[in-house]
N, C-alpha and C positions, 0 to 999 in steps of 0.2 A: 490220464493215466486214472481218474479216479470212475468214468467211464466204462474202464478196462475191467477194474475190480469191482465195478456194481455189476457188469454185464456177467461176469464170473462166476458171483457171487449167487445172481439168478440160476444161473444154468446149473449148480452146483445144489443150489434149494430144489431144483426142480426132478433133480437126479435124483437127492435125498427122499425127498415125496414120495416118488415112485415107491423108490425100496422098502419106505417103509411099511408098505402094503402086506409086507414080507414081515410076519408078526414074531418070526422065531429069531431074529437077527438082533444080536445082542448090542448095546447103545455104546460100547467101544468100537464094535465093527462098525455103525452106521458112521461115527465121528470118523472113523477110516474113512470110509467111501466119501463121507461129504468132501474132507480135507483131497484127497485124490481127484476126485471130479473139480474140486474148483483150483487146483493147481493146472488138471489139464484142460481148462475154458481158458483158464488164464495163460497158459501158454499159445494156444490155437490162437484167441482174441490177438493174442502181440504180435502172433506170424504175420495174421493179416492186417492188422495195421502196418507191420513193416514193410511185407508187400503193396501195398497201396502208398508208401511216401516214397518210396526208394524211384529215382530219378534215371533214366539213361541216356547216354548219347549214343542213338542208331548210327550215325555219321555225320561228316563235314563236309564242306567245299570250300576251296580257296581258289576265288581266279585268277588266273593267269594271262593275259593279255598277249596278242599277238604285235608280231614284231615292227607295223606299223607306230604302234607306239614308243615301243624301245627307244632311250636316250641314255649317251655317255655323258661323262662328265665333261667334256671338251666341248660338247654338245649344248649342254646347259650354259656353261659361261660365255660360248659364243651368243646363243639366241638370248640373254641377257643383254650382251652389248647391244645387239641389232634392234631391242624395244627401245634404246634411245633414252631413256628416264632416272638410268641408273648413274650416278657420278661414278670418274675414276676412282674415288676414295671407294667406294659401294663395290664396284666391279672386283677390286683388290681382295675385299672381304669376303663378296661372294667365293673366289677363288680360293681362297683360303679356309674358308668353311668347307666346300668341296674335298679339298685336298687331304682334309683331315676328318671329314666324316665317317669314312669306313664303309661309304657306298663304293662299289664295282662301277663298272663300265657298264652294266647293261639294266637299266631301272625302266619303269613306265610312267609316261606323263601322257596326258591328253594330248589329241593333232590340234587341237585348239589352241593349247599353251604355247607347243613348239616349234609349229609348223606355219604359226601365223602372225603376221608383223603387224599393229602391235596383238598381243594376244588377245582372243576375243575370252573375257573376261566376262559374260552374261548368263543371266537364266536359263535361255535357253541350252547352251551348251554345258549347264553343269546337270541340267535333265540327263541328256543327252550320255552323259558321264556315269551317272548313275544309272541309269535304264544298263547298258552295256556291263558292268560289273554285278549288279543285282541280279538280271535279267540270265547272264553267263553263270554267278552262282547256285542260281536255283534251281535251274533246268542240268545241272551237272548233281545237285543234292538228292533232287527226284529222279533221276537216272541211278544214285546209288541204291535210294533205299527204298523204290517200288511204292513208295507212299504216294497217294492220288491229293490233289491239291483240296480236295472238298472232306478230307480226312484232317487235315489240319485245321484246329479248335484254338490257337492261339498265336499271335503274332509279335511278334519283338522287334523294332529295327532300333539303330542308332544311328545317328550323323551329329556330330557336334557343329559343324561350320552350316551347313544346308537343310533348311527346314522351310520346304516350298509349302504352299495351297493349291490344291488338295496333297496333301501329307504322302511322306514317303509310304508308308503304312497303306494310303488309298493308290496309289501307283502300284502295288504288288495284287493288291486284292482285284483291282480290276485288270490286269493281266493274266493272270490265273485264276480268273474266275470262282474267289475262294467262298466258303459258305456267307451268309447272310447274317450271322450269328455270331462271325467270329472274335473273337475278344483282342483288340489290335492297340497295339501300347507304341507310342513313337519319343525315343529318347532322343533330348538335345542338348548341346551345350555341358556334356558331361567329360570330354575330353580323350585323350588315350587311353584311359582305364574304362570304358563304357561296354567293352563287350563281355569282358568280366562282370560287370555290375550288370548286364543285362540277361547274361545267365544265372546270376541267384536270383533276378525276378522271375524270370521264367521256370525256376524250381521251384520259387513257393507260390506261384500259378497252378503249376500241376500239383501241389502237394493238395490244393482244394478242390481240383478238379478230376475227378479219377478218369482212366481209361483213355486219356488225350493224348495228342501231338500239338509241341509247340515249334515253330520255325523263327530260330533266330538270325537277325541278319544285321551284317555290321559293315559300314563304311564311312570315308572322311572324302569328299568332296573337293580334290586342287583345286579345281576350277573357281571357288568360291573363296578359299584359301591363299589364293595368290598375292602378293605383296607387289606396289610398283608404286615404290617410294624407296627415300635414302636413311630410314631410320637405322643404324645399327643393330638395333633389338630387335626389330623386325622382318630382317632379311635371309632369319635362322630359317624359319617354315618353309619358305624356296628351294634352300637348299636339299634339306634335308626328306621331305614330306612328298611320297611317290603313290601312283593311282595302284588301287587293289582293294579288295573288300573277301566278304567270306559270310557262308552261310551255315545254318546247324539242324539238327531235327532230334529233339530231347522227345523222351517216352515216358508215360508211366504205365504201359500196359504191362502189366507181368510178363506176358507171353514172347512180350521185346527181348527180355536178356536174353534170350542165348545167340541172337542177330547183333546186338548192338556191340558197339568197340567198349564203350566206356561208362562206366555208373559215376553219379557225381557223389562225394563225400561230405567236403567241407565247402561252402562259401562267407568269404569274411568281407567285408566294407568296412573303411576307415577313411571318415570326410573331417577335414582340420579348417575348414572354410571357415569358421569362425576365430581362426588367427591372422594376423591381417598378413603378416609373412605370404604366407602358405595361399590367402586368396590373394593376391596380386603380383605371385612370381610368373602366372601366365596368363596374360591379358588383352583379350581382343578391344581394340579400339583405335579410336584416329588418330595419325600423324598430325604434324605441323601443315600440311598440305590436303589434308582430311583425307588422307589416302587409309583405307581401314586396313590393320592388318595385326598381327598377335603379337605383345611384346613378349621376350621368355626374358627373363629376368639373370642376372649371374649368380643370384641368390640360388637360384634351380637346383642344384647340387647338393646344398646344404639343407634345404628344405624335406628333398627326396629323402633324404637319410634321417631329419628329424619324423618324419610322417611313419618309413620302412620300419623305426627304432616304437612308436608306435602300434603299429600294423603287427609286429613280428609278437610284443608281448602279450596281445588277444588272440591270435591266432597257434601260440605255441602248445597252449594246455590241450588244443582241441588235434592236434599233430604229433607231438613228439612220441617217441619209443618211450615203453613202460620203464627200460633201461634210462634213460634219460633222463624221466619222472625223478627214479629212485635214487639215482647220483646229485641232482641238485637236494634231494630229501635229504637226503643223508649227509652232507658238507652243511646244508641250512641248520639241521638240529645241531649237528657240531659246533656250530659258531654261536647260534644263540643261545642252546638248551648247555651244551659242555663246556661251553666260553673255552674252546679250542683253536688258536692261532692258523686257523687253513683259510683259504681264499674258498668263497663260494663258488660252485661247479656251474659255469657257463652251458647249458644244454646246448647241443648242437642241431638247429634246426635241419640243418641239410640233411643228417642222417634221415629223415621222417620221409625223405621225397627221392625215387631212383630219376626223375627227369626234371630239367626246371626250364620252362617257358617264360622267358622275362622280356617285358616290351622294350622293342629296337628303340629306346629314344634317342637314341645316338651313340659315339663311342664312349664317349666320356660318361652317359648314365650307364652302359653295360660296365665300363671300368669301376666304378663306382658302388654296382650292385654285386661286384665280383669279389670286390674286397670286403664289403659289409658281411655278406653271407659267407664268404670263406672258401667259395665255390671253384673247383678244376675247372683248367681250361676246358676239356671235354664235356665237362657240364653248360660250361658257356657256347660251345659251338654253335649250338642251335641259331641262337640268337645272334652271334657275328655273322652267319653267313647268310639266315633272312634279310639282316641291315645290308650286308653287301649284294643281295642277287634283288630285293625286291625295294629297299630302301625301308622309310618308316612307312609301312601302310597304318600308320593311328592303331585303335583298340583292335582291328583284326590281326595284327600283328604275332599274337602267339599260337593264331592256330595255324600261321606260315611255319612256325617252329614246332609244333607238333606234328604237322604233314613232311617237316623236315627228318624227325627221330622216326617216322613212318618209314619212309621213302627209305632209311637207311638200315630198316629191318631192328632197329633198337629196342622196341615196345614188345615185354613179354608176357604174358599172364600174371595178374597181382601186381604188377608193376605200379607205382604211383606217379602220376604226374601232377606238379605243382605249374600253375599259371599266375604270373604276377603280372598287374598291368598299373601302370602311373597316370594320371591326368590332373588336367585343370581344375583349383578350386582349394590346395591341390587334397586327391584323393591317392588311397592305395588299394585296389584289390585283388582278391585273391580266389580260386577255385582249385579245389584236388580232387584230381580223378582218380580211378582205379582202373586200369585194365581190364577186361574182361576173358581177355583170349589174346594168344601171340598175334602180332599184325607183320604178316609178311608182305615183306618189302616186294613192289613192284604188283600186287594183288590186285590197286583198284588204281582208279584215275587219279593223280596227285600232281600238285604244279610242278614238284620238283623233279618227275620222271624222265624228262628228259636229257636231263644235265647233273642228276645227282652225282655221277661219277668224277664229276669235273673238282668239287670238295673234300674235304678232311678224311680220311681213312676212316673204317670202322672202328 
């Protein structure tokens, strides 16, 4: 801000010095001219600053696998029996979890897991899964946006469970022959909220690198996350997590505003790992037989609710409608200053968004979020349908949900979209977008295009 004031002052002073050459101008008129030039210069510089700081989502792609990787819930239970490592008690638990999970009859897992006995849980198959999903999503994204790989200046990749050498970023750079001076960032171990976190990271990078494109990729490799043991708290990941991923192209080119779908308004990250209960509720470790798995604590819902409360406390001032802020202020003053015996108004944060994309952690997670945020079934429909159709694709799930709304033709110009992700640590991250135009249903390639008619009505 000080730089803007200083530059505006210089412009105004220069203009006034030029006007001073006209000796007949009255001092009061000179002062008026100086003020006018100062305000004009300040407005111009503020406009230019705002233009360079705006970050747009040109487009995104969610990868949909072919039917060779499709799996039903019965197939999952049957394959678990055939593996030969799960006890009868574990198999009963798997069946119980699957029946209550909210997953539908057709989700996706790698062939190395579903069509091999025992499952091929190895580095080679993890690489194959990575390349299948990432290359498919990136190819679709480049086709949609008409951006050349050489034009991409920033690359951010997130995958919690799989971090090979060379890195995931290196795999992408090698495949698409990206520029030699590309800024690459590989985020690992960040959990299911990593995609929203990656967007926040890319946004900050774009704000310091004008006229740039950033590609953000999100995946969770199910091969490396497969658990072959009988610890009850580690079986959940086998039942919920599915194969999938997404790619997004962000831009700060002012000229890209007209062709972009969304503009990012706010991002916010809340990190509670300093609290032991939050830190330990989702933890990768070895069981008694040295089998690696992810322990998911029974305390997860309580931790999620606690983190969400802190997160919304920070987010609300940024996104709340003015009317909601005024209602809160009036009741607060009435209570504290006028000593009236009335309840403090609780602002309705759901009124600040038109659409909600809440991470598909599972049916219990979605139930808790719906109750906590006081959302209607219509608000939660994209999350529940994504869980049903694609399962928990980890951090990329919020993009399958946004694609669902687009496929339904629900996104209109000016609509606000709130993406909310949760992840190990424990973390809660938000990204709030505004639609720059109406999104016509069926106008572009979409993972829901072939079967959107099977789901709830508009």
